[in-house]
Residue, then its C-alpha position, 0 to 999 in steps of 0.5 A: m579969398e580963402a574964406l570964399i573958397s572955404n565956403y564954396w567947399w562946404v556948400l559943395v560937401a553939403l550938396l553931395c551929402a544931400v544927394l548921396y545921403k542914402y549911400i553915406l548912411r548905408f555905409l556908416f549905419g547900414m540904413v535901408i529905406v523900403p518904399e511904401d509900395r515895395i518889399g525888401l528881400i534880404t540875402k545874407k552874404f556871410v555869418l560873423f558869429g554863431s553856430d548856425r552859419e550854413l543852411p541845412d541840406g535841402r533847404i534854400i531859405a534861411v529862417k534862423g539867420e543862416a547865410g543865404f536867402q532870408g525868409k524874413t522880409l522888410a516891410p515899407g519903412l526905415y531899417f539900420g544895421m543892414w551893412f552892404w558888405q554883409y546884406s544885399v537888399n532887393m526891392e520888389q513890388f507887392t504881389i497884386i491879384p486883380e479882381g476876378k482872379i486868384g493867385l496860385i502858390m508854389a513853394k520852392d522850399g519846405s518839407e516833402i509832400p507825403t507819398g500819394n499826394i500831389l499838393g502841399q496842405r495849407v499851414e498858417s502863414d498869413n496868406y503866405q506873407d510870412a515865409v518864416k511861419f510857413l516853414d516853421n509850421g511845416g509848410q510843404r514844398g511844391r504846389q499848394t492846395s490853398y490860394i490867395t484872392s484879389g488884393s495886394y500881398r507882401i510875398n517873399t518871391m524867393l520862396f513863393q512863386v505866384s501864378v494868376t488865373d481866372m475865377i471859375r464861372i458857371q453859367e445859368s442853366m448849367v451845372g459843373i461836374v467836378t473831378t478832384l486831382d488829389g485825395l484818397p483813392i476811390e473805394a473798390n466797386q465805385i466809380a466816384g468818390k464818397l460825398v463830403e460836406g463842409h468844403n464850400n463847393f470845393q473852394n476849401f480844398d484842405a477841408f475836403i482832404k482832411q475829411g477823407g475826400n477821394r480823388g477822381l469823379q465827385p458825386q457833388v456838382i456845382l451850380a451857377g455862380s462864381y467860385n475860387l477853385n484851384p485848377w491844380a486841385i480840381q478839373l471842372e466840366e460845364i454841362p447843361m442841366t437835365e430838363i424834363a419837359i411837361g408830359y414826361v417824367g424822368v426815371v433816375i438810374s444811379f450808378i453809385g451808392t449802396d445796394g438798396n432793398d428792392l421795393t417792388g416785391a416778389d411779383f416783379k422779377h425784372g430788376n431791383i427798384v430802390g429808394k433815392g440815394s441807392k444804386g439802381v433804378w429809383l422808385e420815385p421818378l422826377g417830374p417836369g423841371k430842370y435838375p442838376i444831374n451828374k451825367y457820369i454817375m446818374k442817367v435819366e430816362l425820359v418816359p412820356t406820361t401822356n397818350l403816346v401814338l405809334n404808327w406802323a406806317s412807312a410815310r408817317s412818324e410822330a415827333h417823339n421818333l419812337d416809331k421811326n423804325l416802324s413800317t407798314i405791316t405786310v401780311r398774307s391772306k389764306d388764299g395766298f395774296p400779300f397785302n399791306l395795312d397801316v396800324a396806329q397803336i395808342i399807349h399810356v405809361p402811368t407815372t407810378e409804373a414808369p420805373k418798372v418799364i425802365a427797369r424791365f426794358g432800359n428805355m422806351v425804344n426797347l419797349v417799342s422794339q421788343v414788345l409792341e413791334p412783334t406783338i402787333g405785327n404777329y397778331f395781324r399776320n396771324s389774323a390775316q392767315g385765317s381769312d381771305v382778302i375780301a373777308f378781311l376787308s369786310t370785317r375790318k371793324e370786328r378785327q380792330e376790336s379783337a386786336k385792341e382786346h388782345i394787345r391790351k391783355v399783352l401790354d398789361e403784363y408789361n405795366v403799359n396801358a393800351v388805350d386803342t388800336l386803330i387799323g388805317d389803310i388796307v392796300p390789297p394786291e392791285s391784280l386782285m382789286k382789278t379782278l374785283t372791279d371788273r366783276k362788279i362792273a359786269e354785275e352792274q351791267k347785267v342788272t342794267y341789261e335786265t332793267q332795260k329788258q323789263a322796260q322794253e317788255t313793259r313798253q310793249g305791254m303798254e302799247k298793246e293795252t293802248a291799242i286795245a283801249d283805242m279799239q274799245k271805242d269802236i266796239v261800243k259804237a258797234q254795240q250801240s248800232v246793233e241796239i239801234a238797228e237790229r235788223t241791220a246788225s248782221a251787216t254792221v257786225k260783219k263790218s265791225e268783226g272785219d275792222a277788229a281783225g284788221v286792227k289785230l293783224a296790224v298790231g301783230a305786224e308792228a310787234e314782229a317788225t320791231k323784233m326784226r329791227a332789233h335783231a338786225e341792228a344787233e347783227a349789224t353791230k356784231a358784223r361791224a366789230q368783226a370787220d374792224s378787228e380784221a382790219i386792225k389785224l391786217r394793218a398790223s400784219a402789213e406793217a410788221e411785214q414792211i418793217s421786216l422787209t426793210g430791215g432785211a434789205e438794209a442789212g443785205k445792202i450793208l453786207a454786200i458793201g462790206k463784202s465788196t470792199a473786203e474783196a477789193y482790198e484782198l485783190a489789191v494786197k495780192a497785186l501790190g504786196g502788203e507794204n506797197f498797198t499800205r504806202y498806196k493807201i497812205t499816199e491816197e489819204l494824204s492826197k485827199g487832205n491836200v498835203k503838199l509833199i514837195p516844196d515849191v523851192l528847194i534851198g541848199g547851203n552846200g554851194n554845189n552846182g553854183g548855188s548857195a542858200m543865200d541865192g535860194l532865199l533871194g529867189l524865194k523873196l523875188m517869187e513872193l513879190m511876183d503875181p501868181q501867174q508870173r510865179k507859176e511861169v518862173v517855177a516851170v522854167a526852174e523845173i525845166i532847167e533843173t531837169q536839163t542840168k540833171r541830164g547833162 
């Protein structure tokens, strides 16, 4: 029995040892087991031997065995001598940076960051996995310029704090403008830092710092793609690329760089045009395409190289909108008439001359407003003042050619080609056009009347000749008769002469009758016109008189009613007095509205005269149950009783 109990105890001890072996081994041998997915962070409680027992001032991580947080960590594995009374070991998970992310490092211990810098420079420390090496190599406390990419790391979190952030992605047809937060100050008279190479698109910020990179706006841009950029060191703005369409060139104006030599020569005195990379207007413009332009250090002015149409017309504007502020030109002729005309000017800016245009004016809008608008407007105003409206209209073609030549000479001085000048609609004053139209109609009517008169004269001559031709037959017959019968000639001749005289008289009478009929018809037309005019005039006069009399009668009626009413009110006030008249009018208006001023039944609640409120209410209810005739009788009796009671 005792042997059985002894075996039982041994089995129990073995089970306890199997379960608590870690604690037993930790107690006896200081054993620590670090799992494969953990890192052991050590805290040393005290130092038994040695001179370095305390950390230096300002330090929080021990690298030489001092008491406190230890820089050295325990990788996965088995360790001895880590007795629990001297060491505390915390198991922490690996630091994992997911795909598409980066880890930003902030060191809690290290040397101070130099004055003027805000980030700690990178030192060799196995991607911040060796805290001791970081501190021994002069690692600086604070935010670090370097970072860790995606993966698993054994980071001593007592020294390093890791923040996970996204990678930077620049989309297609976009460009990233960089502003650095650390580095040397920007040089005087510059708005951006100097160009620095060898930093892999700012992904190696330590290389940027070591090569003397400036903090602030950078001339270099970042194109489309994914980048590991430290947001503590770099700010990025994503903007669209500069697109130059077909038919345009882009003149580059650079705000940074050295002052280059002027390439235009002594004849051009409107600004310097410099080579690529210098400060100023670049000599070579950009052709059609897309360009990664930093809008803060460069400006691209678009200049159309195709024929450009500008309209001086209020109701029309081209797609380029350079003529949106232009309007129809108003001019004044020599004879004092103002009139409007539309003008279209076609210009062309050569590619090689585009930088000179921009250097002179700054942009195409200024070219239009400062040169084209005053030049064309003043030319046509001056031209119109030397001619009347009719002459201006009749010489339109010549004036258009003259304007084209004049404007061509002016624009040649501004490095712009004048292709053509076109005059559009010319709108003379309406009153003048009406006068001209009436004059033209009168002239045409005069011609018509002359033509009709000539036709009548021709018709009269033709009728006369016809009559003479008809008489010629009789003359021939008479001559033949004379030849046949000479002896009877005298009688026949007399007869023929008498017939001829009769025909002549008949023709003369017919002509006189036609003339008299025409004159009579003209006089009749004139008389009818005068009669119609007099009739219209009389009707208009009668209607005006009727309206005047009717209006006067209505006005007199209203005035008479008002006066009589006022006099009646004045007499009533004098007779009754002001206050009595007012009460009278109020009573009159209330009676018109059928307002009941005295109730049918008066109910009192004081108990006087042998009645009470309840008696009154009962009486009122009985009256409601009666028919209308009975109700009237009861009310009359009640009034009589009330009258008698008051008298008694």
